[in-house]
C-alpha atoms as one frame of an Amber mdcrd trajectory, in Angstrom:
protein
-168.335 -70.856 -96.058-168.977 -68.391 -93.727-165.214 -68.576 -92.186-163.498
 -68.346 -95.522-165.798 -65.125 -95.938-164.367 -64.063 -92.504-160.703 -65.044
 -93.614-161.334 -62.749 -97.254-162.455 -60.278 -94.733-159.937 -60.068 -92.006
-156.866 -60.531 -95.045-158.695 -57.613 -96.892-158.536 -55.798 -93.865-154.473
 -56.746 -92.994-153.616 -55.399 -96.526-155.658 -52.240 -96.328-154.120 -51.247
 -92.971-150.040 -52.852 -94.437-150.938 -50.612 -97.668-152.173 -47.672 -95.621
-148.818 -47.855 -93.170-146.692 -48.142 -96.355-147.939 -44.859 -97.882-147.874
 -43.253 -94.596-143.979 -44.215 -94.213-143.543 -42.724 -97.483-144.812 -40.038
 -97.465-142.974 -39.218 -94.455-139.722 -39.723 -96.123-140.605 -38.267 -99.158
-142.074 -35.198 -96.446-138.453 -35.500 -94.502-136.038 -35.259 -97.520-137.953
 -32.291 -98.771-137.630 -30.860 -96.050-133.974 -31.491 -95.582-133.699 -30.258
 -99.236-134.779 -27.122 -98.448-133.098 -26.664 -95.294-129.872 -26.861 -96.911
-130.593 -23.001 -97.945-131.129 -21.640 -94.559-127.762 -19.714 -94.191-128.339
 -18.025 -97.430-131.818 -16.976 -97.076-130.696 -15.929 -93.571-128.054 -13.514
 -94.819-130.259 -12.419 -97.796-133.289 -11.822 -94.936-131.370  -9.829 -92.952
-130.114  -7.972 -95.667-133.842  -6.412 -96.154-134.714  -6.058 -92.752-136.753
  -9.023 -92.073-134.393 -11.878 -89.882-137.121 -12.876 -87.985-138.990 -14.151
 -91.318-136.253 -16.589 -92.470-138.556 -19.778 -91.296-141.231 -17.898 -93.357
-138.696 -17.746 -96.514-138.257 -21.380 -96.226-142.122 -22.343 -96.220-142.332
 -20.697 -99.472-139.601 -22.225-101.054-140.537 -25.241 -99.996-144.486 -24.553
-101.704-142.875 -23.186-104.249-140.226 -25.072-105.239-139.581 -27.806-102.657
-136.127 -26.666-103.341-135.906 -28.522-106.538-135.183 -25.650-109.400-132.797
 -22.915-109.451-135.856 -20.610-109.013-136.449 -21.674-105.091-138.583 -18.962
-104.688-140.583 -18.654-107.935-139.783 -15.307-108.471-139.291 -15.387-112.502
-142.585 -14.231-113.055-142.630 -11.134-110.567-139.313  -9.481-112.168-139.547
 -11.150-115.812-143.079 -11.586-116.271-142.136 -14.804-117.515-141.910 -18.270
-115.882-138.415 -20.137-115.398-136.071 -16.845-116.610-134.082 -17.181-113.049
-131.221 -20.147-113.189-129.577 -18.612-109.734-130.704 -19.046-106.479-129.105
 -16.277-105.185-131.127 -14.218-108.025-134.006 -15.910-107.034-133.753 -15.505
-103.085-132.717 -11.671-103.940-136.100 -11.140-106.033-138.331 -13.713-103.865
-137.413 -12.077-100.229-137.210  -8.058-101.670-140.204  -8.911-102.458-141.916
 -10.558 -99.421-140.321  -8.176 -97.562-142.690  -5.316 -99.775-145.813  -6.953
 -99.023-145.104  -7.481 -94.874-143.966  -3.641 -94.965-147.367  -2.977 -97.084
-149.439  -5.510 -94.371-147.956  -4.173 -91.036-148.846  -0.546 -92.496-152.312
  -1.921 -92.462-152.327  -3.416 -88.953-152.260  -7.041 -90.741-150.813 -10.107
 -90.055-147.979 -11.720 -91.616-150.262 -14.226 -93.313-151.632 -11.701 -95.228
-148.276 -11.110 -96.417-147.444 -14.746 -97.099-151.159 -15.221 -99.201-149.938
 -12.237-100.849-146.801 -12.823-101.773-148.753 -15.646-103.916-152.036 -13.222
-104.859-150.289  -9.842-105.469-149.828  -6.506-103.733-153.573  -5.418-104.174
-154.911  -8.523-101.671-153.482  -6.492 -98.689-155.820  -3.258 -99.075-158.422
  -5.819 -99.844-158.190  -7.718 -96.736-158.291  -4.228 -94.913-161.364  -3.474
 -96.539-162.716  -7.149 -95.884-162.602  -7.868 -91.951-158.544  -7.479 -91.873
-158.033 -10.883 -91.339-156.343 -13.861 -93.121-159.367 -16.735 -93.944-160.249
 -19.078 -96.506-163.144 -17.518 -96.711-161.647 -14.073 -97.614-158.856 -15.608
 -99.760-161.255 -17.853-101.952-163.943 -15.069-102.815-160.778 -12.678-103.581
-159.541 -15.764-105.924-162.895 -16.331-107.638-164.047 -12.295-107.589-161.109
 -10.342-107.981-157.851 -12.060-109.569-159.516 -14.560-111.799-161.533 -12.064
-113.227-158.413  -9.735-113.730-156.580 -12.270-115.322-159.303 -13.635-117.676
-161.523 -15.774-116.327-164.972 -14.470-116.526-166.774 -17.494-116.036-165.122
 -18.201-112.418-163.635 -21.665-114.191-162.120 -24.220-112.183-159.196 -27.087
-112.411-158.669 -30.079-110.258-156.029 -29.322-107.256-155.817 -32.163-104.627
-154.443 -31.463-101.627-154.777 -31.913 -97.740-156.160 -28.620 -97.813-158.738
 -28.987 -99.902-160.132 -32.384 -99.401-162.497 -30.592 -97.350-163.543 -27.763
 -99.919-163.781 -28.093-103.180-160.764 -29.752-104.725-160.213 -27.475-107.262
-158.973 -23.637-107.441-159.966 -20.979-109.594-158.408 -20.492-113.088-156.025
 -17.677-113.063-157.069 -17.380-109.418-154.104 -18.317-107.466-153.831 -20.323
-104.841-156.237 -19.737-102.039-154.960 -21.917 -99.706-151.440 -20.555-100.251
-151.158 -19.294 -96.657-152.272 -22.097 -94.879-150.105 -24.255 -96.845-146.901
 -22.232 -96.376-147.818 -22.414 -92.535-148.239 -25.837 -92.628-144.524 -26.231
 -94.218-142.937 -23.984 -91.360-144.320 -26.508 -88.778-142.900 -29.316 -90.736
-139.712 -27.275 -90.942-139.447 -26.529 -87.150-140.166 -30.088 -86.762-137.248
 -31.014 -88.868-134.880 -28.935 -86.577-136.161 -30.342 -83.554-134.988 -34.061
 -84.333-132.592 -35.017 -82.349-129.791 -36.410 -85.451-130.156 -32.949 -87.139
-129.309 -30.622 -84.011
């Protein structure tokens, strides 16, 4: 009986290990496909970044695209709301990039003017321009804590969530947090997610069969 139990436990362990390997491989393949899909817009992104005077931000824009749409929709940077005030109003990749890059360039200019980092501009792409002076007045540095406080105490109430209501949010960065976001409060993990996606894009570019 003891042998049977030990065998069952070992078999269960092996099956769990195999499941973990399969899930990891599936995640890696899906991520590779996403990065590959986003990367095809690099020439177009580089050209538009050059136009708006931020050629050094090409990978940041690609990271934003990966975060916003994974390259799956024409509105690559989810720019519709910033120009039309509603979702799904853009059906052209070029228009989405023009609007999105122009908006990010403005966020970056405002952050630079106050001596703040690029990551503040990235978070402001999600939160809106008012986040930039808020950071300047609250330590002058982009952190999850500052972003979370702004989401909870400023943005969510401003957009109608006066009770700090939340909804479930499952992501790598939320696992050690509350696994939730504030309703109408944007995504306070946004800057971290874009940074991670930039690293994934750089890793993709370093692969020998890509180069």
